[in-house]
VOGU-3710 file (C-alpha; in Angstrom, 3 decimals, decimal comma):
1> xxxxxxxxxx> -8,529/1,037/27,188  -5,515/-1,258/26,913  -7,574/-3,961/25,201  -8,378/-1,531/22,402  -4,806/-0,373/21,911  -3,337/-3,867/21,923  -5,235/-4,938/18,783  -3,717/-2,372/16,430  -0,861/0,048/16,098  -1,672/3,415/17,710
11> xxxxxxxxxx> -2,657/4,949/14,370  -5,170/2,174/13,822  -6,810/1,921/17,233  -9,964/3,538/15,894  -10,582/0,491/13,692  -11,248/-1,744/16,664  -14,632/-3,428/16,208  -15,960/-2,293/19,542  -15,262/0,168/22,277  -13,772/-1,406/25,412
21> xxxxxxxxxx> -16,092/-2,154/28,292  -15,448/-0,367/31,593  -13,588/-2,371/34,232  -15,773/-4,210/36,757  -16,578/-2,288/39,896  -14,625/-3,389/42,943  -16,230/-4,463/46,217  -14,498/-1,629/48,030  -16,122/0,840/45,718  -19,606/-0,444/46,512
31> xxxxxxxxxx> -19,072/-0,143/50,270  -17,576/3,319/50,138  -19,401/6,584/50,323  -21,896/7,293/47,545  -20,550/9,305/44,635  -21,095/13,010/44,670  -23,892/14,108/42,351  -22,877/16,834/39,941  -24,890/19,938/39,518  -27,175/19,661/36,468
41> xxxxxxxxxx> -25,463/22,662/34,872  -22,119/20,805/34,961  -23,440/18,390/32,337  -23,569/21,189/29,777  -20,128/20,489/28,268  -18,890/20,606/24,653  -18,895/16,796/24,613  -22,486/16,690/25,785  -23,473/19,078/23,016  -21,650/16,954/20,430
51> xxxxxxxxxx> -23,524/13,859/21,593  -26,741/15,550/20,543  -25,533/16,104/16,983  -27,023/13,969/14,201  -24,672/11,191/12,982  -24,343/12,908/9,597  -22,974/16,095/11,193  -20,618/14,132/13,433  -19,393/12,184/10,399  -18,706/15,387/8,476
61> xxxxxxxxxx> -16,839/16,895/11,435  -14,695/13,769/11,657  -14,016/13,787/7,902  -12,930/17,447/7,982  -10,702/16,744/10,974  -9,080/13,735/9,235  -8,369/15,747/6,102  -7,211/18,875/7,896  -3,622/17,660/7,561  -2,361/16,871/4,044
71> xxxxxxxxxx> -0,448/13,724/5,045  -0,571/10,964/7,622  -3,214/8,471/8,803  -6,665/9,643/9,915  -5,690/9,823/13,587  -8,440/12,340/14,341  -11,002/9,578/13,843  -9,074/7,433/16,310  -9,100/10,213/18,898  -12,840/10,673/18,576
81> xxxxxxxxxx> -13,483/6,920/18,737  -11,554/6,792/22,005  -13,681/9,564/23,508  -16,725/7,479/24,417  -18,760/4,471/23,339  -21,387/6,703/21,715  -18,796/8,200/19,343  -17,308/4,786/18,699  -20,705/3,412/17,664  -21,170/6,249/15,158
91> xxxxxxxxxx> -17,609/6,510/13,841  -16,224/2,965/13,886  -15,318/1,481/10,530  -17,863/-1,319/10,943  -20,731/1,099/11,423  -19,566/3,960/9,212  -17,568/2,563/6,295  -18,620/5,470/3,998  -16,716/7,845/6,299  -13,442/6,012/5,727
101> xxxxxxxxxx> -14,141/5,626/2,010  -14,369/9,434/1,892  -11,141/9,677/3,888  -9,474/7,350/1,379  -10,558/9,533/-1,555  -9,185/12,589/0,215  -5,816/11,020/1,032  -5,050/8,878/-2,036  -5,500/9,110/-5,794  -8,455/7,071/-7,060
111> xxxxxxxxxx> -8,613/7,875/-10,787  -6,220/5,100/-11,860  -7,843/2,125/-10,076  -11,296/3,243/-11,215  -10,140/3,728/-14,814  -8,339/0,382/-14,991  -11,256/-1,516/-13,487  -13,649/0,060/-16,021  -11,294/-0,729/-18,908  -11,040/-4,379/-17,903
121> xxxxxxxxxx> -14,824/-4,618/-17,625  -15,276/-3,137/-21,113  -12,856/-5,685/-22,548  -14,746/-8,605/-21,044  -12,268/-9,304/-18,273  -12,982/-10,359/-14,721  -13,098/-6,857/-13,311  -14,663/-6,373/-9,914  -17,070/-3,501/-10,442  -17,483/-3,216/-6,663
131> xxxxxxxxxx> -13,844/-2,236/-6,238  -14,843/0,945/-4,405  -17,534/-0,536/-2,209  -17,024/1,229/1,157  -16,189/-1,969/3,046  -13,453/-2,811/0,542  -12,068/0,708/0,597  -11,792/0,510/4,389  -9,718/-2,648/3,990  -7,434/-0,948/1,478
141> xxxxxxxxxx> -7,136/2,156/3,671  -6,084/0,059/6,626  -3,647/-1,950/4,481  -1,976/1,146/3,042  -1,531/2,983/6,302  -0,218/-0,132/7,998  2,516/-0,416/5,343  3,289/3,304/5,268  3,501/3,464/9,049  5,827/0,458/9,097
151> xxxxxxxxxx> 8,045/2,156/6,496  8,157/5,313/8,590  9,153/3,379/11,707  11,845/1,519/9,741  13,512/4,807/8,814  13,538/5,823/12,487  15,039/2,511/13,606  17,341/2,191/10,545  16,231/-1,433/10,184  14,249/-3,040/7,385
161> xxxxxxxxxx> 11,357/-5,327/8,343  11,473/-9,101/7,712  11,116/-10,258/4,097  7,291/-10,773/4,033  6,649/-7,300/5,430  9,387/-5,822/3,222  7,763/-7,240/0,087  4,375/-5,964/1,238  5,769/-2,466/1,790  7,460/-2,422/-1,626
171> xxxxxxxxxx> 4,333/-3,707/-3,380  2,326/-0,956/-1,687  4,888/1,664/-2,730  5,038/0,504/-6,349  1,251/0,361/-6,763  0,900/3,813/-5,231  3,481/5,117/-7,720  1,687/3,459/-10,651  -1,568/5,098/-9,475  -0,037/8,447/-8,587
181> xxxxxxxxxx> -1,673/11,653/-9,745  -0,043/13,827/-7,097  -1,492/12,701/-3,783  0,073/9,221/-3,509  3,650/10,438/-3,871  2,999/13,113/-1,256  1,945/10,487/1,296  4,899/8,260/0,390  7,518/10,955/0,738  6,144/13,192/3,477
191> xxxxxxxxxx> 4,771/10,555/5,839  6,326/7,180/4,949  9,762/8,744/4,326  10,079/6,790/1,084  13,404/8,317/0,042  15,041/7,437/3,359  13,434/3,982/3,293  14,796/3,273/-0,188  18,266/4,449/0,817  18,117/1,900/3,620
201> xxxxxxxxxx> 16,927/-0,735/1,148  19,689/0,207/-1,292  22,427/-0,241/1,296  21,151/-3,480/2,793  19,627/-5,317/-0,194  21,562/-4,093/-3,237  24,890/-2,548/-2,315  25,716/-5,031/0,446  25,450/-8,211/-1,704  27,573/-6,616/-4,443
211> xxxxxxxxxx> 30,444/-6,242/-1,947  30,662/-9,978/-1,202  34,104/-11,570/-1,192  34,540/-13,498/-3,413  32,242/-11,615/-5,846  28,875/-13,238/-6,508  25,820/-12,599/-8,640  23,035/-11,632/-6,203  19,911/-13,772/-6,139  16,950/-12,218/-7,926
221> xxxxxxxxxx> 14,185/-11,894/-5,350  10,767/-10,285/-5,466  11,915/-7,657/-2,972  14,961/-6,699/-5,045  12,890/-6,498/-8,217  10,256/-4,285/-6,603  12,904/-2,157/-4,932  14,697/-1,469/-8,221  11,434/-0,353/-9,809  10,599/1,941/-6,890
231> xxxxxxxxxx> 14,121/3,399/-7,085  13,686/4,146/-10,783  10,250/5,699/-10,290  11,604/8,030/-7,605  14,929/8,992/-9,238  15,415/12,735/-9,698  17,910/14,744/-11,677  18,711/17,132/-8,831  19,835/14,176/-6,697  21,968/12,440/-9,314
241> xxxxxxxxxx> 23,665/15,689/-10,322  24,947/16,277/-6,809  26,016/12,742/-5,905  29,650/12,271/-4,984  31,925/10,333/-7,352  32,138/7,504/-4,826  28,328/7,231/-4,587  27,980/7,180/-8,376  30,664/4,551/-8,716  29,106/2,356/-6,022
251> xxxxxxxxxx> 25,659/2,622/-7,633  26,911/1,556/-11,068  28,932/-1,214/-9,424  25,836/-2,655/-7,708  23,710/-2,388/-10,876  26,200/-4,090/-13,200  25,054/-7,715/-12,626  21,365/-6,961/-13,199  22,135/-4,996/-16,369  24,785/-7,157/-18,055
261> xxxxxxxxxx> 24,294/-10,724/-16,744  21,502/-11,556/-19,197  21,838/-15,288/-18,538  21,038/-14,708/-14,850  18,437/-11,929/-14,858  15,702/-12,461/-17,435  13,623/-9,434/-18,429  10,891/-11,186/-20,422  7,426/-12,209/-19,270  7,833/-15,348/-21,413
271> xxxxxxxxxx> 10,657/-16,758/-23,582  11,445/-14,073/-26,161  11,575/-16,562/-29,056  7,926/-17,647/-28,577  6,251/-15,713/-31,369  2,651/-16,355/-30,299  1,246/-16,726/-26,785  -0,401/-18,147/-24,740  1,073/-21,565/-25,459  -2,418/-23,052/-25,704
281> xxxxxxxxxx> -4,783/-21,284/-28,086  -7,578/-19,308/-26,417  -10,151/-21,455/-28,219  -8,923/-24,553/-26,365  -11,000/-23,973/-23,264  -11,837/-27,642/-22,761  -8,664/-29,722/-22,752  -8,707/-33,475/-22,693  -10,408/-34,335/-19,353  -8,124/-37,344/-18,937
291> xxxxxxxxxx> -5,125/-34,990/-18,887  -6,677/-32,197/-16,858  -5,265/-33,429/-13,553  -1,798/-33,821/-15,060  -1,709/-30,314/-16,539  -3,840/-28,008/-14,364  -3,838/-24,279/-15,054  -0,798/-22,728/-13,342  -1,400/-20,819/-10,144  -0,482/-17,138/-10,047
301> xxxxxxxxxx> 3,099/-16,590/-9,015  2,051/-13,746/-6,730  -1,188/-12,603/-5,148  -1,294/-9,406/-3,138  -3,913/-7,649/-1,041  -5,792/-5,089/-3,085  -9,066/-3,469/-2,038  -10,140/-6,302/0,232  -9,345/-9,162/-2,148  -6,342/-10,904/-3,692
311> xxxxxxxxxx> -4,959/-9,531/-6,946  -3,042/-11,913/-9,249  -0,006/-10,033/-10,492  3,442/-10,721/-11,921  6,351/-8,907/-10,238  8,121/-6,753/-12,843  11,604/-8,069/-13,726  14,561/-6,717/-11,816  16,684/-6,610/-14,967  14,427/-4,164/-16,791
321> xxxxxxxxxx> 14,451/-1,647/-13,934  18,206/-2,098/-13,518  18,769/-1,339/-17,207  16,805/1,901/-16,858  18,676/2,879/-13,698  22,037/1,980/-15,219  21,330/3,857/-18,459  20,146/6,866/-16,487  23,106/6,932/-14,141  25,717/6,566/-16,876
331> xxxxxxxxxx> 24,383/9,819/-18,306  25,670/11,577/-15,182  28,969/9,759/-14,744  30,985/11,933/-17,169  31,365/14,626/-14,534  32,888/12,090/-12,119  35,960/10,288/-13,514  35,879/7,709/-10,707  32,433/6,514/-11,718  33,383/5,879/-15,355
341> xxxxxxxxxx> 34,941/2,430/-15,755  36,384/3,409/-19,156  37,636/6,875/-18,276  41,342/7,465/-18,668  41,986/4,112/-20,325  42,571/2,905/-23,842  39,150/1,255/-23,646  37,320/4,581/-23,656  36,643/4,530/-27,399  36,098/0,797/-27,819
351> xxxxxxxxxx> 33,215/-0,544/-29,848  31,372/-3,867/-29,914  32,872/-6,887/-31,716  31,369/-7,688/-35,079  30,654/-11,291/-34,103  30,656/-13,332/-30,871  34,146/-14,728/-31,371  37,381/-14,165/-29,479  38,720/-10,953/-30,995  39,680/-7,494/-29,756
361> xxxxxxxxxx> 37,027/-4,791/-29,541  37,175/-2,261/-32,367  37,472/1,481/-32,191  34,456/3,664/-32,898  33,998/4,583/-36,546  35,118/8,146/-37,401  32,425/10,779/-38,071  31,119/10,705/-41,630  27,982/11,823/-43,416  26,629/8,268/-43,085
371> xxxxxxxxxx> 26,955/8,026/-39,331  26,051/11,518/-38,200  22,682/13,082/-37,500  21,460/14,368/-40,885  25,110/14,457/-42,036  25,807/17,599/-40,008  27,273/16,681/-36,632  28,326/13,671/-34,632  25,469/11,996/-32,794  25,332/12,763/-29,094
381> xxxxxxxxxx> 23,862/10,423/-26,497  20,456/11,618/-25,336  19,821/11,283/-21,609  17,169/8,656/-20,844  13,975/10,046/-19,314  13,092/10,055/-15,645  9,794/8,474/-14,603  8,297/11,837/-13,671  9,114/13,127/-17,165  7,222/10,240/-18,770
391> xxxxxxxxxx> 4,213/10,989/-16,571  4,329/14,752/-17,105  0,951/15,971/-18,326  -0,507/12,455/-18,232  -0,227/11,376/-14,606  -1,109/7,773/-13,864  -2,320/7,157/-17,436  1,338/6,851/-18,437  1,552/3,571/-16,496  -1,665/1,905/-17,690
401> xxxxxxxxxx> 0,285/-0,250/-20,157  2,708/-1,412/-17,462  -0,236/-2,233/-15,180  -1,908/-4,309/-17,887  1,280/-6,289/-18,504  1,744/-6,985/-14,777  -1,843/-8,111/-14,195  -2,580/-9,966/-17,451  0,669/-11,639/-18,463  1,446/-14,093/-15,674
411> xxxxxxxxxx> -0,080/-17,258/-17,204  1,792/-18,045/-20,418  -0,092/-21,339/-20,893  -3,664/-20,043/-21,018  -3,470/-16,367/-19,982  -5,432/-13,800/-21,953  -2,675/-11,203/-22,234  -2,947/-7,977/-24,213  -4,701/-7,139/-27,467  -3,357/-6,252/-30,911
421> xxxxxxxxxx> -2,565/-2,551/-31,097  -2,134/-1,932/-27,358  1,611/-1,477/-27,894  2,304/1,594/-30,024  5,947/1,871/-31,144  5,570/3,932/-34,289  7,580/7,153/-34,540  11,125/8,398/-33,993  13,193/7,054/-31,109  16,563/8,245/-29,849
431> xxxxxxxxxx> 18,835/6,906/-27,158  21,802/4,584/-26,786  22,962/1,006/-26,698  25,552/-0,225/-24,222  27,966/-3,078/-24,774  30,265/-5,063/-22,533  33,836/-6,139/-23,213  33,527/-9,445/-25,081  36,313/-11,286/-23,256  34,834/-10,287/-19,892
441> xxxxxxxxxx> 31,385/-11,365/-21,081  32,734/-14,760/-22,119  34,388/-15,165/-18,701  31,092/-14,277/-17,031  29,279/-17,025/-18,931  31,871/-19,527/-17,749  31,163/-18,636/-14,122  33,435/-15,690/-13,301  31,336/-13,230/-11,316  34,350/-10,933/-10,905
451> xxxxxxxxxx> 34,363/-10,158/-14,624  30,860/-8,679/-14,340  32,073/-6,115/-11,831  35,449/-5,384/-13,433  34,810/-5,658/-17,199  34,791/-2,536/-19,351  31,660/-1,221/-21,054  30,930/1,558/-23,533  27,951/3,294/-25,144  26,911/4,473/-28,599
461> xxxxxxxxxx> 24,026/6,798/-29,551  21,422/5,747/-32,090  18,199/7,001/-33,699  15,320/4,804/-34,926  12,420/5,615/-37,256  9,703/2,980/-36,989  6,372/2,433/-38,701  3,821/-0,077/-37,470  1,011/-1,762/-39,385  -1,390/-4,582/-38,781
471> xxxxxxxxxx> -0,833/-7,650/-40,897  -2,208/-11,175/-41,119  0,056/-13,787/-39,576  1,650/-15,663/-42,465  0,504/-19,223/-43,171  4,082/-20,484/-43,122  4,593/-19,057/-39,645  1,332/-20,586/-38,457  2,366/-24,044/-39,635  5,757/-23,647/-37,987
481> xxxxxxxxxx> 4,237/-22,622/-34,636  1,706/-25,474/-34,699  4,461/-27,994/-35,408  6,651/-26,630/-32,615  3,796/-26,700/-30,097  2,927/-30,296/-30,917  6,573/-31,279/-30,603  6,891/-29,534/-27,259  3,701/-31,123/-26,019  5,103/-34,551/-26,692
491> xxxxxxxxxx> 8,512/-33,848/-25,175  7,969/-31,639/-22,092  6,263/-32,880/-18,974  4,965/-29,439/-18,043  3,263/-29,210/-21,407  1,739/-32,712/-21,362  -1,506/-32,621/-23,259  -0,549/-29,819/-25,651  -0,362/-32,168/-28,623  -3,926/-33,326/-27,996
501> xxxxxxxxxx> -5,201/-29,767/-27,641  -3,428/-27,995/-30,485  -5,103/-29,135/-33,652  -4,175/-28,396/-37,216  -6,494/-25,380/-37,193  -5,113/-22,038/-36,050  -6,661/-20,981/-32,739  -4,837/-17,746/-31,942  -5,388/-14,230/-33,240  -5,398/-13,588/-36,962
511> xxxxxxxxxx> -3,313/-10,404/-36,935  -0,108/-9,047/-35,470  1,684/-5,709/-35,423  4,509/-5,667/-37,976  7,364/-3,161/-37,687  9,813/-1,812/-40,209  12,052/1,214/-40,324  15,567/2,564/-40,447  18,051/4,377/-38,307  21,601/5,515/-37,825
521> xxxxxxxxxx> 24,277/5,357/-35,165  27,985/6,104/-34,919  28,541/2,906/-36,902  26,447/3,978/-39,864  22,944/3,468/-41,202  20,811/0,369/-40,666  17,437/-1,157/-41,453  14,956/-2,440/-38,883  12,339/-5,154/-39,327  10,341/-7,045/-36,722
531> xxxxxxxxxx> 7,039/-7,335/-34,898  5,270/-6,921/-31,578  4,231/-10,021/-29,663  0,604/-9,279/-28,912  0,346/-11,221/-25,654  2,768/-9,082/-23,628  3,809/-6,286/-25,986  7,358/-7,578/-26,490  9,045/-5,618/-29,297  11,466/-7,730/-31,382
541> xxxxxxxxxx> 13,549/-6,124/-34,130  16,325/-7,274/-36,407  18,900/-4,503/-36,884  21,030/-4,883/-40,036  23,656/-2,340/-40,994  24,003/-1,200/-44,609  26,533/-2,123/-45,781  26,561/-5,243/-43,633  30,120/-4,829/-42,371  28,844/-3,962/-38,906
551> xxxxxxxxxx> 26,785/-7,122/-38,600  23,212/-7,956/-37,675  21,795/-7,733/-34,174  18,518/-8,710/-32,512  16,774/-6,194/-30,225  14,055/-7,238/-27,764  12,379/-4,968/-25,238  9,263/-3,455/-23,724  7,573/-0,085/-23,660  7,701/1,551/-20,228
561> xxxxxxxxxx> 5,389/4,478/-19,727  4,392/4,269/-23,423  7,316/6,512/-24,471  10,379/4,587/-23,293  11,626/1,460/-25,099  14,041/-0,580/-22,982  15,552/-4,029/-23,310  18,466/-6,154/-24,473  20,127/-6,832/-27,818  21,980/-10,033/-28,692
571> xxxxxxxxxx> 24,038/-11,537/-31,490  22,400/-13,513/-34,286  25,018/-16,280/-34,387  24,031/-18,091/-31,188  21,126/-20,538/-31,038  18,065/-18,848/-29,567  17,833/-21,214/-26,594  21,497/-20,708/-25,647  23,240/-17,876/-23,855  24,604/-15,453/-26,439
581> xxxxxxxxxx> 26,522/-12,205/-26,390  24,101/-9,540/-25,131  24,000/-5,885/-24,178  21,369/-3,307/-23,224  19,571/-0,423/-24,934  17,315/2,454/-23,916  15,371/4,661/-26,353  12,966/7,531/-25,702  10,253/8,571/-28,128  11,099/11,881/-29,730
591> x> 8,319/14,393/-29,200
//
């Protein structure tokens, strides 16, 4: 029996390809007295009766036993496989994959992966229509329970696994959350102890590095990015409301670099100033063969196990999740003076500088009819939504857009990306923008990590009203993009061959989503104009106050859960390729 148990963890012993052979008989046993023959009636045992059952009945009994408990691995199948070789032959995963496919459907949500695979197939993508072939489902079942069991054991030992296993566990957790329709989250929390696991991750991977002496900006790793997203997806109001002031303060302290250090933690799938992507037009499927070896298609940054194959996927940016966590947590800090870096100081009412130059921050404009909601009362900051609120009534469908961006937008040279109209930002949005003390921001750009942790910040509410329409990409913009691509192809080694591929004829899509609208904040009223980059759904808007005394600002961000617009704003004085003065914003769609 030990040979069987040594191949897998105890919960996975039933997946061994064969039942162990009995040990060889010893010489002493052959020379001893003959074994006593049992009475024929003694063979009439429950096990003997079960051995006479048809395989279909035995399979159904095993399935019912595996699903009798709402959470945890199918250990009942393991117990039956260990009973005898006859059961093992009927119930092993190699001989009865449909059994474990049924177990998978009973333990995990399957609507999201089926829906997303069908959608990709309809759009002409490389969808694997055999995603739920029983053999592949068995592989995914084994993969999930291996990760969830490892997470559970980590909470008992209070030790995170090594980096490869940690990344695997966090990928598994995030995908389960993106596919959750009720069952996935139950397995994560009840069996894998996800909340305890993420507290351990928070202390070791996020809070610990922020306490370094001297202060440093933590390295952005795949594990930290995934962990921040899992933390946001599992945040709950009842927890944040009852956190101690010290816990709130420490959380905001650890999140500050990811939220405010825009030069260090990028949130964009591709440079925000690239208006059209991919860099090579989709029609250029046959580049110059002489240059093909010099400029091969880029390999996926990340490939993860997914239903028995490797899925090419782009890890979501740490900065975007940190902005959502930071914006959410600052909504609860007012009850805890310690957690508010501006509380009790003259900086409490400071506002953003009008231009990125060395000057003191200005006080918030007084309430007037121009800067209040409908001219009746001062705007109040609306609390950003929790992930479960975005998914309420929609389940996993709320995250289909995020899934498409992660799986389609990793190859900015030739990647297919999204389609026109997949990003819907029309409607009324309300939320806040957050800004950092300008002098501290300038010190941060010159290398002072301490200023990130100690600089003051403040928030202002705002409301947007946006309309979206399809429009033909202007000829002037097309000529400009073609000229820039040819110039880059001649000057950048990584883009060698672009000049020979990009011809004078336009090879990208004909239309784009154009945005225009208006809004108001505590500073007054403003106009909005911009567009949506089709390839990855990046929303770019120019915000100009009327009158223009409050300046012009550039907003860039993504939709999260279809109803949450999150990103960074920056000044319009700094060259686009240089580090400018930036802050963060978070807006929820008004229902």
